[in-house]
N, C-alpha and C positions, 0 to 999 in steps of 0.2 A: 581621522584622531578621535571623533566621537563614537564611530564603530568599534575602536581598540577598546574605547572607555566603557561601553555596553558590555562588549563581549569578555571583560574582566570582571565587570560585578556580577554578570551571570555565571560565570565561572564558581566566582565565592559560593554565589546560592547554590551551586550544582553540590559542591565541596561540603557547605556546611549545614543544608537543608536536606528533609525526608520528604521524598517526593510521596504524592497521594492525590487521586483524581480527587473531586470534588462530588461525585458521583457514589454515593453510599452503598457498602454492601448490601447487596438486596434489591436495591433499586434499579429500574428498567435503563437501559444502557441507550444513550442516543445512535441512532446510525449514522456510519460515517463511511466515506470511499476515501479506498487508500489506491492511488496510481503507483504502480513499482515503476522502476528503471526500464523495465523492457513494455512498458506500455499497458500491462494489465491493470485490469479495475478489479477490485478486492471490496466487495461491499459488504459490511461487516453483517445485516440481517440475511443477507443469501448465504450466507454460513449457517448462522443461528437456525435459520429455517430448514438447512439439510442436516441441522442435528448436531452441529459442529462445536466444540468448544474450542473459544478462541483466543490466546494469548499476543496482547499489543505491548509492545515496547516504546515507551514514549520517551527520547531521548534529543538530547542537542548536540549538534556535529562536534562542536567545541569541549565538550564533558569527557573530565579524565575517566571518572567512573563510570560512565555510560560506555565508555571504550575498553575498560576491564570486564564488564558484564557482557558484553554480548558476546563474545566467544562460549560463552556457557549457555545463552540462549540459541545458538545456531546449533552447541552441542546438543540442546534440548530437540529444535528442529528435526537433525537427522535421526535423531533415536527415534523418533516417531513418525517417520514416513516423509517429510520434507512436504506436509501439507498434503499428501494422500491419504491419510487416514483420518480418524475423527477428532484430529486438535489440527488446528491451523495456527499457525506462528506468523504474525506481522511487523514490520518494523515503521514506527512514526517519527520522521525528525522533525521538529518544532519550532526552530528559529525560523523567523517570518523572512529573513534573509539567505535560509538555507540553498545552495545550489546545487544542481546534480553533483558539481566538482568538489563539494565540499563533503557530500555522502560519500562519492569514491574516497575521500582523501582518510575521512572518517573508518571507512573499513579498512582502507591499508594500515592506518594506523593500530586497529583492532585485529589485525591477524586477519581479517577475512577475505573469502574466495567471491568477490562481485558475483562472479557468474554461477554461483552454487552455494549461496548463503539465503537467509530468510528475507521473502522479497519487502522491501522498503521505499516510501516516499520521503521528500524532503519538504522543505517548508514553501517555498513560492508556488509549488503546484499544487498548495492543499494540506501538508502537513501542519503548518501554523492555526490553521482552521480547526481542523481536528483535534489538536493540542487545546484548544480556546475552549472547544465543546465537550470538552473532559476535565476543565477546571485545571489543566497541568501547572505546576508553577515551578516545580523543582524536577531536576533530571537525577538517574533515570528512573522515571515511573512506568513501572510494568503493572497491567491489571489483567484477571482473568474472568472472561465473560462465558456463562454457558450457553446452552442451547434454547433457553426460555428467555434470552436476550438480559438475563438480570446478573448484576456485577457480584461475581462470587468473591473475588479480593482485589481490592481497587489500589494495594500496594503489597506488591510481592516482593519482599525486601527485608532482611540480606538475602544477595544470594551467593553463597558462597560455591556450591555445586548445582549441578542441576536436579540433587534431589530436592534443594531448597524449592525449585518450580514443581515438581512432581508432589511432594506434601500438600500442597495447594488444589488440586484435584479429589474431587467424591473417589471413593474405593470402588476398583474396578472398571474405571474408565481407559486408563491409560495401558496401553497394548505397543510394546517396541516394534515398528514396522520397517523393514529398509526402504530406503529412497528407491522409487522406479529410475533407471537410467533415462527414461523419458517419459516426460508426462502425457496420458492421454491426449487431453488438449492438445498440445504440440503435435501429437499423429495426426489428429484428426484436420488441424490448422497446415499442415505440411500441404495439404491435398488442395488448401484452398488460394487461389494467388488472385491476389488483390495490387491495381495500382494506383495510387494517387498522382497528379501530376496537375501545375506544376508545385514542387515542395521544395523550396518556400512558395509560397502563393498570396497573392494580393485581393485579387477581387472575383477569379472563379477559381473553383476546384474540381476537378473531373477525377471522378471515379470508376475505375473499370474491374470488370468479374465477370461472372459466370453466373446466370439467374441469381442476382441479387433481388432480395425483398425487402428488407430493412436498411435504412442509410441512420445512426443516430452521430453526431457530435458533440463530445463533452469537452468543457473549460478545462482550465486547470483545479477547480475544486470540485469538479466531480460533476456539475449540472449542466443538464442536458441543453444547447443552443442552437442544435436544429436536429428535427426527428422525421424522420419520413419513414411509416411502419404501413405493413403488409402491402406491399406494392406489387403490382404485376412485375414477373419475373424481369430483370433488364439486365444486360451486358455491360452500361452505361451510364452513369448519372453526373450532371454538371450543377454544381452548387454556387449559388451566390452567398460568397461570402462578405462581400465587400464591407458589409457594416459590422462585422466580428473585430473587436478591439485586437491587438497585435498581441503574441504570444504562441505559445505550445499547447494542441488542440488533441484530443482521441477521436479517430473517427472507428465505431463499431459498424460491421457490415456481418449482415446475415443473408445467407445462401442456402439453398437444398441442402447442403454437404456441413453445414454448421454456419460457425460465428468467427469471426477473427477482429481485432483488433490493430490498425496501424497508426504511427504518431506523423501529424503535420505543423509546420509552423506558419503561423499567418504574419505575412508584413506589412 
């Protein structure tokens, strides 16, 4: 009953408030990490350092206006290359109790193809923390961050068509780009075979691969909890994870061929 009351209260805020980040236009934005539903880790500063403009959609899975706006953001995402060009589009579900199931339900209600939409995270694995970092109190709040890490627009709203998003960019930045059928990183990663066992794991996690040099484990909010770097290339590594709290984790493994990320669950 308490959860229902809270959700109804928040829906009221969603319908009656204007979203806006507390990060002022022109101010430096805090770095955040978005771990999407495929386990890919997106770090804002990595994109900025690569010269990208970044659009972030802060939303809540129960928010009606968010569902109405998401298809337009998705249309923008696909028009400008599905994150393969100089514009990155990310989604951040902010409800502290938001789950993967909630996010999939949101996508279905919004008419999005979960397998081919802009990468998004959800509340319990860091989305709520990201929303707090940006002072998000109403939804949706869509922001635009420049390559200099400064806020260009802390409230891209209203969005009736994708032109309302496009008009927030400096002149000459946007160039339509077809989405590649397969991302370069996916082609590279298809040649990297990493095995985690057991999964779920409780005390030990065994990682098998070829010529592994770095192994990093991230928790649900994107913080490193185990980091082994610049190792002599190995084909197997056993990690003691007994002290880690229960939950979902991401393992990033680097090899001579590149890097790949996998999920595992700690029981």
